[in-house]
C-alpha positions in Angstrom: 68.9 189.5 327.7 68.3 186.0 328.5 71.3 184.4 331.2 69.3 181.2 331.2 72.2 179.5 329.3 75.2 181.2 331.0 77.7 179.9 333.1 77.5 180.9 336.5 80.4 183.4 337.6 83.1 181.6 339.5 83.9 182.8 342.9 86.7 183.1 344.6 85.2 180.8 347.3 84.5 178.4 344.5 87.7 178.4 343.8 89.5 178.1 346.3 86.9 175.3 347.5 88.5 172.5 349.2 89.2 169.0 347.6 86.9 165.9 348.9 89.1 164.1 351.4 89.7 161.0 349.4 91.1 163.1 346.8 93.7 164.3 349.3 94.2 161.1 350.7 95.0 160.2 347.1 97.6 161.8 346.5 99.6 161.5 349.4 102.7 159.7 349.2 102.3 157.5 352.5 98.9 156.3 350.6 101.1 154.6 348.2 103.3 153.4 350.9 100.2 151.9 352.6 98.9 150.2 349.6 102.7 148.4 349.1 102.9 147.4 352.5 99.6 145.9 352.0 100.2 144.3 348.8 103.9 142.9 350.1 102.1 141.1 353.2 99.5 139.7 350.9 102.3 138.5 348.1 104.6 137.3 351.0 102.1 135.7 352.7 101.6 133.3 349.7 105.4 132.1 349.7 105.4 130.8 352.7 102.3 129.6 355.1 104.5 130.8 358.3 105.1 134.2 357.1 102.0 135.4 358.5 103.3 134.8 361.8 104.0 137.9 364.5 106.6 137.2 366.1 108.5 136.0 363.0 107.8 139.6 361.5 108.8 141.3 364.7 112.2 139.1 364.8 112.8 140.3 361.4 112.1 143.5 362.2 115.2 143.6 364.9 117.7 143.0 361.9 117.0 146.5 360.1 115.8 148.3 363.5 119.0 150.1 364.4 118.7 151.3 360.4 115.1 152.4 360.6 115.6 154.4 363.9 118.7 155.9 362.1 115.9 156.9 359.1 113.8 158.5 361.0 115.8 161.4 361.9 117.7 161.3 358.4 114.1 161.8 357.3 114.1 165.1 358.9 117.6 166.0 357.5 116.3 165.3 354.0 113.0 167.9 354.7 115.0 170.7 356.0 116.8 170.3 352.1 120.1 168.4 353.2 121.3 165.3 353.3 124.0 162.8 355.2 125.2 159.4 354.3 127.5 158.8 356.6 125.1 157.4 359.3 126.2 153.8 358.8 130.2 154.8 359.1 129.0 156.9 362.3 127.4 153.7 363.7 130.3 151.5 363.0 132.9 154.2 364.2 131.0 154.7 367.4 130.4 151.4 367.9 134.5 150.3 367.3 135.2 153.5 370.1 133.3 152.0 372.6 134.4 148.2 372.1 138.2 149.8 372.0 137.2 151.2 375.3 135.8 148.8 376.9 138.5 146.2 376.3 141.0 148.8 377.3 139.8 148.3 380.8 137.7 151.5 381.0 134.6 151.4 382.9 131.5 150.1 381.0 129.7 153.4 381.4 132.5 155.7 380.3 133.2 153.8 377.2 129.2 154.0 376.3 129.5 157.6 376.9 132.9 157.8 375.0 130.7 156.0 371.9 127.7 158.2 372.3 130.3 161.5 372.7 132.0 160.4 369.3 128.7 159.8 367.4 127.7 163.6 368.2 131.5 164.7 367.8 131.0 163.1 363.8 127.5 165.0 363.5 129.0 168.1 364.3 131.5 168.0 362.0 129.3 167.1 359.4 127.2 170.4 360.7 130.0 172.5 360.3 131.5 171.8 356.7 127.8 172.1 355.7 127.0 175.7 357.8 129.9 176.8 358.4 132.0 176.3 355.0 128.4 176.2 353.0 129.6 172.9 351.2 127.1 170.8 350.1 125.9 167.9 352.3 125.9 165.2 349.6 129.7 165.8 348.9 130.7 166.4 353.0 128.9 163.3 353.9 130.1 160.9 351.4 133.6 162.3 352.3 132.9 161.6 356.0 131.2 158.6 355.5 134.9 157.0 354.1 136.9 158.6 356.8 134.6 157.3 359.8 134.8 154.0 358.4 138.1 154.1 357.0 139.0 155.4 361.0 136.9 152.7 362.0 139.1 149.9 360.5 142.2 151.6 361.3 140.8 150.9 365.4 139.4 147.3 365.1 141.9 146.2 361.9 140.4 143.2 360.6 139.3 141.2 363.9 136.1 141.5 365.6 135.7 143.2 369.1 133.7 141.5 371.8 131.4 143.1 374.0 130.8 141.9 377.5 128.1 139.0 377.5 126.0 140.9 379.6 125.8 143.4 377.2 124.9 141.4 374.8 121.2 140.7 373.5 118.7 143.8 373.4 116.9 142.0 370.1 115.7 139.0 372.9 114.8 141.3 375.4 110.6 141.4 375.3 108.6 143.9 376.8 105.2 142.3 376.7 105.9 140.1 373.7 107.6 142.7 371.4 111.5 143.1 371.3 113.2 146.2 372.8 114.6 147.9 369.4 111.1 147.9 368.0 109.2 149.7 370.8 112.2 151.8 371.1 111.4 152.5 366.7 107.9 153.0 367.6 108.3 155.6 370.7 110.7 157.6 368.5 108.5 157.3 365.6 105.9 158.8 367.9 107.7 161.8 369.3 109.7 163.1 366.2 106.2 162.4 364.2 104.5 164.8 367.2 107.5 167.2 366.8 107.3 167.5 363.1 103.4 167.5 362.8 102.6 169.7 366.1 105.4 172.3 367.1 106.8 175.5 365.7 110.3 173.7 365.3 108.4 171.0 362.9 107.0 173.6 360.9 110.4 176.0 360.4 112.7 172.6 359.5 109.7 172.3 356.6 109.9 175.9 355.9 114.0 175.8 355.4 113.9 173.2 353.2 110.9 174.7 351.1 112.3 178.2 350.8 115.5 179.1 353.1 115.8 182.6 351.9 112.1 182.9 353.0 112.6 181.3 355.9 115.1 183.9 357.0 113.0 186.7 356.0 111.0 185.0 358.0 112.9 185.2 361.4 113.8 181.7 361.6 117.6 180.8 362.3 117.8 178.2 359.6 121.5 177.3 360.4 120.5 176.6 364.2 118.0 174.3 363.2 120.1 172.4 360.8 123.1 172.2 362.8 120.7 170.5 366.0 119.3 168.3 362.8 122.9 166.9 362.4 123.6 166.6 365.6 120.9 164.7 366.4 121.5 162.5 363.6 125.0 162.0 364.8 124.0 161.1 368.3 120.6 158.7 366.7 124.0 156.8 364.5 125.7 156.3 367.4 122.9 154.9 369.5 122.0 152.5 366.8 125.8 151.3 366.4 125.7 150.2 370.1 122.8 148.7 369.9 124.1 146.7 367.1 126.8 145.9 368.9 124.4 144.3 371.7 122.8 142.2 368.9 125.3 140.8 366.9 127.6 140.5 370.1 130.9 141.9 368.6 131.8 145.1 366.4 133.9 145.2 363.3 134.6 147.7 360.9 132.4 147.1 358.5 128.9 147.0 360.9 126.3 148.6 359.0 128.3 148.7 355.8 125.3 149.2 353.0 123.0 150.6 355.4 123.3 154.2 353.5 121.1 152.5 350.8 118.6 151.1 353.3 118.4 154.3 355.0 117.7 156.2 352.1 115.4 154.4 350.6 113.1 154.2 353.9 112.9 157.4 353.8 112.3 158.1 349.9 109.9 155.3 349.6 107.8 157.0 352.8 107.0 160.1 350.3 110.0 162.4 351.5 110.7 164.6 349.1 114.6 164.6 347.7 115.1 168.3 347.1 113.6 169.3 350.7 110.5 171.0 352.2 108.2 167.5 352.3 107.9 164.5 354.1 106.6 162.8 356.9 107.5 160.4 360.0 104.5 158.3 359.0 105.8 157.6 355.7 109.4 156.6 356.8 107.6 154.7 359.5 104.8 153.0 357.1 108.4 152.5 354.6 110.4 150.6 357.1 107.9 148.0 357.9 107.4 147.7 353.9 111.1 147.2 353.7 111.3 144.8 356.5 107.9 142.6 354.5 109.8 142.7 351.4 113.0 141.5 352.6 111.9 139.1 354.4 109.9 137.8 351.7 112.5 137.5 349.6 114.4 135.2 352.2 111.6 132.8 352.4 112.2 132.7 348.9 115.7 131.6 349.1 116.6 134.6 346.8 120.2 135.0 346.4 121.1 138.4 348.2 122.3 140.3 344.8 118.7 139.5 343.6 117.9 141.1 347.0 119.7 144.0 346.3 118.8 145.0 342.9 115.5 144.3 343.8 115.9 147.6 346.5 117.9 149.7 344.1 114.9 149.3 341.9 112.7 150.4 344.7 114.6 153.3 345.4 114.5 154.8 342.0 110.7 153.9 341.4 110.1 155.6 344.9 112.1 158.8 343.9 110.3 158.8 340.4 106.4 158.2 342.2 107.3 160.9 345.3 108.1 163.6 342.1 105.4 162.7 340.3 102.8 162.6 343.0 104.5 166.4 344.3 104.4 167.8 340.9 100.7 166.8 340.4 99.7 168.3 343.9 101.2 171.7 343.2 99.6 171.7 339.9 
C-alpha cells in the first residue's frame, strides 16, 4: 500500500512543541500595555512640544507615585484570588492618625510609628474578616473602606492638619536627578517582581490564586499567604499615606479620595487577572507609567477632570475585557 500521500503521524513531542517566541510574547498582557504606553507617549507629544521633557514626566509621576506603590502590592493580592479596595482609605486614616499624634505633642518618630502601626492593624482587620470569617474580600473591603474614611473624618474633621516643615517635600528631594518617590516605586517594583517571579513564596501565590483547593492538597498554607499579603497591603498603604502627607504638607480626611480606581486600573491595565492566578509586577509597573502619560496628556490638552475620569473608567473596562480575552486565547 502506498503511503506517499499519507499524513505523517503526530507524535506527543510534536503536539507539545513550544510555540515561537514571538507568539508567546504577543499574547502576554504586558505587551498590550507596552504598546499602549508607546502610543500614549506619541499622542501626548503631539499635544505639546514640552511633554517629552523627562523632568516633566518624572514630576508628573510623583503626583500618583503613592497610588502606584500601593498598586504593586495590590497586584499580588489580586493574583492570590482576593481584592482590597480599602488602601486609599487606609492611607487617609494612617496619615490623619500620624498628623494628629504629632500635633498633640507626641515625638515625631513615635507619631510615624503610630501611622505605620495603624496601617498594619487595618490590613490585619481585613485579613481576619476575609480569612478567619470566610467573608468575600470585595464586600469586606468596601465596608472597611467606608469605616476607615469615616474614622479619618472623625479625627480630622473638615480641617487640614499641618505637618512639620522639615517633613514636607519628599517629592522635591532628588537623587541623581530623580525624585525619591519614583526611586522608591522602581526599587519596590524590582523587589516584588523578584519575589513573585523567582521565589517559592511567589509561586505559591500564583497557585493559591489559580486553585486554592489544589494548593491546600499540595501543602501550601494559603491562609498564611493571604494574611501576609493583607498585612503587607496595610503597611504599604500607610507608607503611601505618610508620603502623601509629606508631598501635600497637610492631611485631610479625603486624602487619596478616589485612589481605589487608579490602583485597580494600574493592576488591571497591567494584565492582572481579576479572578486571580495571573499577573505580573512588570505589567503593573508599565501600567503605572501609562496612566501617568495618559493623565498628563489630558492635562496638557486642558481636558476637564470629569472627562479625565470618564477616560479612566473606559480604560478600566477595556483592560478587563482585553485581559480576559488574552487569557482565554492563551488557554485554547
